N, C-alpha and C positions, 0 to 999 in steps of 0.2 A: 600470520604470526604463529608459527608452530611452537614457539617457546612459551606460549600462554597455557597455563594449566586449566583443566576443566573447572576446578574450584575458583580460580581467579575469574574466569568468564562467567560462571554461574552464581557466585556468591559475592564477588567483589563489586566495587563502585565504579570501576573504569569502563568506559564505552569501548568495547572490543568486538565490533561487528564481525560475524563469521560468514563471509561470502562463500558460495558454493564453487564448484570447479569452473563454472562459467563466469564467476565474478558477480553473482547476483544474490540478493536477499529477497525473501517474500515480503511484500508490503500490503497490509490489509487496511483499506480506508473505511473508517467507521464514522458515522454522523456523531459529532460531539454532543449534540443535544438529545438525540433519540437512542443512540447506541446501535442503530441499524447498520448492518454491514452493507457498504455501498459497492465496493469493488475490491478485487485482488489483482495485484500487478507485481512487477519486479523492480528492484532498484539496484543499480551498480553504485560504485563509490562516487561517481560524478553526480548521479541523480540524488543520492543522499546529501551530498555537499550542497547542491543547488537548493534542495528543499530546506535545509537548515539555514542557508544564507538568505533566501527570499521569503520563506513562510508559505510558499505555494508548492503543492505536491508535484514533484517531477519523478518520472519513472524511466526505466530503460525499456524501450520498445523492442521486443524480440523480433517482431516481424519487419520492422524498419532498420533494426540494428543501430539505433541511435537514441540519444537523449530525447525525452518527450515530456513537455510541460502539459499536464492535464488541463484542458481548456484552451490550448493554443489556437485551435481552429473553431471550436464551438463557443468559446467564452464562458464555459461552465467550469470555472476554476474550483479547486479544493483548497481552501485556506486552512493551514495546519495550526491547530490549537495546542496540540501536545503529541509527542512521539513516545510510545511505550515500546519497550524491548522485551522479548520473551526470554525465558530462563537461560538458553544457551546462545542467545544473541544472533540467531540466524533468521529471525522474522521480526518484523516491526508492525505495530498497530499505530496507524496515523489517525488521531482523532481530529476530524476536519469539520469545517463549516462549508457545506457545498453551496456554490452559486449557480444553481440549476441542476438538472438531472445529471447523475454520475455516469449513467450508461450511455454508450454511443447510440443505442436504439431509441433514446429519449425517455426511457424508464428512470424513475428516481434512483433505483438500485440495479446493479447487474443481476441481482438475485430476485428476479420477478416471476419465476416459475418454480413449481414444486413437483417432485416426482410422485406420480399417482399410478401405481401398477407399473406398466411398461411405457407409460406416456407422461407428458408434461402438461400441467395445468397452470394457466396464467393466473397470477395472484392479482387481486384488485388493489389499486393504490390507496 
């Protein structure tokens, strides 16, 4: 939507998502209760529509090149309580209620390590 002004997108009340050149938005899943960042993924228009329709977090899998329902194989769904939109509408914060670990490694969050010097230190859950 090239006819949308920055002011309309940044200050208006219309939802005007700004997808990148690959048709994607950044989506940050945050635990609705604790506000812990659980994971970062991408959504295309189809994933956004399915998420809004079902209340379950759907993403665009860049590695598989297709729609991906978080939890489709693990059963660890992310139930969306609220979707927040950043100022220029190119990133979303999904406030979710996780049904199990969010990370494919089994960790509660994909952010389970911290940078210490030149290495990574695993955080205790």
